[in-house]
N, C-alpha and C positions, 0 to 999 in steps of 0.2 A: 414897152421895151425896157430892158435892164440898162441901167446907167453905165456909160463907158468909163473906163479907168484911165488915168494918165500915167504914162511910164515916166519914171524919173531915174536918172543915172545912166551910165553906159551910152551917153550921147543921144538919148531919146527924149529929152525934155520937151514937153508940150505935145507929144504924140499920144493920141487917144487909141486905146485898144478895147474892143467890145468883147465880153465873154462869149464863149461858143454858143450859148443858148440865144443870145441877142443876135449873133450872126445868122443863125438858122432862121430866126424870126424875120430878119431883114431880107434874107434870100427868098423866103416864102412870100413876103409882100411884093418883092420885085418880080417874081415869076408868075404871080397871080394864082387864081383858084385852081387852075389845072396843073399845078406844080407836081413834078414827079415825087414819088415817096422817098427818093434818095436825099431830099432836103431835110427830112426829119432825122433826128439823132438815132443812131443805131442802138438797139436794145440788147443788152448783154444778158445772157442767161444767168440766173441766180445760183443754180446748182452746177458745180463743176462735174465733168464727166467722171463717173466712178472708176477708180483704178482697181485692177485686179492684183492680187498678191503674186509676187514672183514665185518660182518654184522653191527657191531658198527660203523665202518668207513663209510659204506654206509648210515646209518641213519644220521650220523654227516654231511656228504656231502649234503644230501637232505635238511637238516635244515639250512645249512650254510648261504644261502642268507638271510633268515629271521633274523638270529642272527646278521649278519653284518648290515642289515638295522636298527635294534634296537640299535646297538652300535653306528652307525653314528648319529642316532637321539639323543643319549645320548651326543655325542660330540657337536652337535648343541645346546643342552640345556646348557651344561657346558660353551660353548662360550658365550651364552646370559647371563649367570650368571656372567661371567668375566666382560662383558660390564656393567652390572647393579652394580657390586661391585667396579667399578673403582673409584667412589666417596665416597665409604663407609669407606675407610681407608686401610692402607697397609696390615694389618693382614688378613682382609677379602679378599682382592684382592689376596694375596699370596695363601690363601687356595683355592680360586676359580681357580687360575692358576694351582695349583697342581692337582686339580680334573680334569681340562681340559687335562693336560698332560697324566694323567692316562687313561682317556677315549680314547685319541688318540693312546696310546700304545696298548690298548685293540683292537682297530680297526686294527692296523698294524699286531698284532699277529694273528687275525682272518683271514686277507687276506693271510698271510704267510701259515697258516694251510690249507686254501682253495686251494692255489697253490700246496701245498704238496700232498693233496688228489687227485687233478686233475692229477698231474704228475704220481702218483701211479696208478691211474685208467687207464691212457692213455698208460702206458708202454706196 
C-alpha cells in the first residue's frame, strides 16, 4: 500500500491522508475478492472526441490558399519597395521595412491558422 501523507497547516496537523490509489486498494481489501468493478479507478480515454469544423471554419479553410497567396504577393511587393527606397533616405527605408515586417507577420499568422484548421479537421 502507498504510504499515507500527513497534512500540515490549515488546522489539520497530525491528520493522515492516503492518495486515491491507496484508498482504492484499501476498499478492494475491505470488500473482498467479489468486489464490484466500481472500486477500480475509472479509465479515461486517451484520445479526445474529434471535433468537426464549423461552417465558418470550413469556409475559412477553403479560402485560405488564396488568402495566403495574396499575402505572399504583398510581401514580395513590400520587399521590392524596400529595395527601391534604399536610396530614398532612412525615414522612407524604415517605413518600408516596417511594412515588410508587418506583411511577413501576416503571412506567418495565416500559415499558423491554416495549420490549426487542418489539425482540427484531421483529428
